[in-house]
C-alpha positions in Angstrom: -28.6 30.4 23.9 -26.6 28.4 26.4 -27.4 24.9 27.5 -28.1 26.0 31.0 -30.9 28.3 29.9 -32.9 25.5 28.1 -35.6 24.0 30.2 -36.3 20.6 28.5 -39.4 20.0 30.7 -41.3 22.9 29.2 -41.8 20.9 26.0 -43.8 18.3 28.0 -45.9 21.0 29.6 -46.5 23.1 26.5 -47.7 20.1 24.5 -44.6 19.7 22.3 -45.5 16.0 22.1 -48.9 14.6 22.9 -48.0 11.3 24.6 -51.4 9.9 24.1 -51.6 10.2 20.3 -47.8 10.3 19.7 -48.3 13.0 17.1 -46.1 15.9 16.8 -47.9 18.9 18.2 -45.8 21.8 17.0 -46.9 25.3 17.3 -45.8 27.8 14.7 -43.6 29.7 17.1 -41.8 26.4 18.0 -41.1 25.7 14.4 -39.6 29.1 13.8 -37.8 29.5 17.2 -36.1 26.1 17.4 -33.5 24.8 15.0 -34.5 21.9 12.8 -31.8 19.8 14.4 -33.3 20.3 17.8 -36.8 19.4 16.5 -35.5 16.2 15.1 -33.6 15.4 18.2 -36.7 15.8 20.4 -38.5 13.5 17.9 -35.7 11.0 18.2 -36.0 11.1 22.0 -39.7 10.5 21.9 -39.1 7.5 19.5 -36.6 6.2 22.0 -39.1 6.5 24.8 -41.6 4.5 22.8 -39.2 1.8 21.7 -37.7 -1.2 23.6 -35.2 -0.5 26.3 -32.0 -1.0 24.3 -29.4 1.5 25.6 -26.5 0.6 23.3 -28.8 0.7 20.2 -30.2 4.1 21.2 -26.8 5.5 22.0 -25.8 4.5 18.5 -29.0 6.1 17.1 -28.2 9.4 18.9 -24.6 9.3 17.8 -25.4 8.6 14.1 -28.1 11.2 14.0 -25.7 13.8 15.5 -23.0 12.8 13.0 -25.4 13.1 10.1 -26.3 16.6 11.3 -22.6 17.6 11.7 -21.7 16.2 8.2 -24.5 18.1 6.6 -23.3 21.3 8.4 -19.7 20.6 7.4 -20.6 20.0 3.7 -22.5 23.3 3.6 -19.8 25.2 5.3 -16.8 23.7 3.4 -15.5 22.2 6.7 -14.1 18.7 7.1 -17.0 16.2 7.6 -16.7 13.4 10.1 -18.0 10.5 8.0 -19.1 11.7 4.6 -16.8 10.6 1.9 -14.8 8.2 4.1 -15.8 5.0 2.3 -15.6 6.3 -1.2 -13.3 9.3 -1.0 -13.4 11.7 -3.9 -16.3 9.9 -5.4 -18.8 12.8 -5.0 -18.2 16.5 -5.4 -20.5 17.6 -2.5 -19.9 21.3 -3.0 -21.6 21.2 -6.4 -24.8 19.7 -5.1 -25.3 21.7 -1.9 -26.4 25.3 -1.7 -24.8 27.3 1.1 -27.9 28.8 2.8 -29.9 28.0 5.9 -32.9 26.7 4.0 -30.8 24.2 2.2 -29.3 23.0 5.5 -32.8 22.6 7.0 -34.0 20.5 4.1 -30.8 18.4 4.1 -31.0 17.8 7.9 -34.7 17.0 7.7 -34.5 14.4 5.0 -31.4 12.8 6.5 -33.0 12.6 9.9 -36.3 11.2 8.5 -34.5 8.6 6.3 -32.2 7.5 9.1 -34.8 7.3 11.8 -37.4 5.6 9.6 -34.8 2.9 8.9 -33.8 2.6 12.6 -37.3 2.5 14.0 -39.0 0.4 11.3 -39.4 -2.5 13.8 -40.4 -0.3 16.7 -43.2 -1.9 18.9 -45.3 1.3 18.5 -46.6 2.0 15.0 -47.0 5.6 16.0 -43.3 6.2 15.7 -43.4 6.4 11.9 -46.4 8.7 12.2 -44.4 10.9 14.6 -41.5 11.1 12.0 -43.9 11.8 9.1 -45.8 14.4 11.0 -42.7 16.4 11.8 -41.6 16.3 8.1 -45.1 17.4 7.2 -45.1 20.2 9.7 -41.9 21.4 8.2 -43.6 21.4 4.8 -41.4 18.8 3.2 -42.6 15.9 1.2 -42.0 12.4 2.8 -41.9 10.6 -0.6 -38.9 12.5 -1.8 -35.9 10.3 -2.8 
C-alpha cells in the first residue's frame, strides 16, 4: 500500500478513536488489516492531541517510537539496528532472545510502544491517555503487567 492511497481521515469517521471517551475503538478488521506499528502510531498521535502543545517534545516522542520500531525490526531481521546495543555494545546477544516471525515482532513492538509511551505520557493532563494505551494493548490480547 502506498502512502498516497491511505486516507487518514477515515479513521476519524469510522470510529477508530472515540474522542469523547478516549478509548480505543478498534474493530476486528482494523486489528487484522493494519500493522501493529500503525496502530501504535495512531495511538501516539491521539495521545499528542490530548497532551500539552509541546512540538519539540512530541517530535522527539515520534522519533523515539519510530526508532524503537525500526530497531525491533532490525533485530528480528538480523539487520543493523539504529540505537540498540550502542551504549553497551556486545553486552546482549539479541539473536538468541528473539524469534524471527511476525507474531514475535508484533509482541515486541507492542510492549516497546506501551512501555515508552506510558513513560512519556505519565504526566499528561488527560488521565485517559494511559487508558488509551492500555486499551490498545488489551485489544491486541497482550498483558499490560508483563515486565
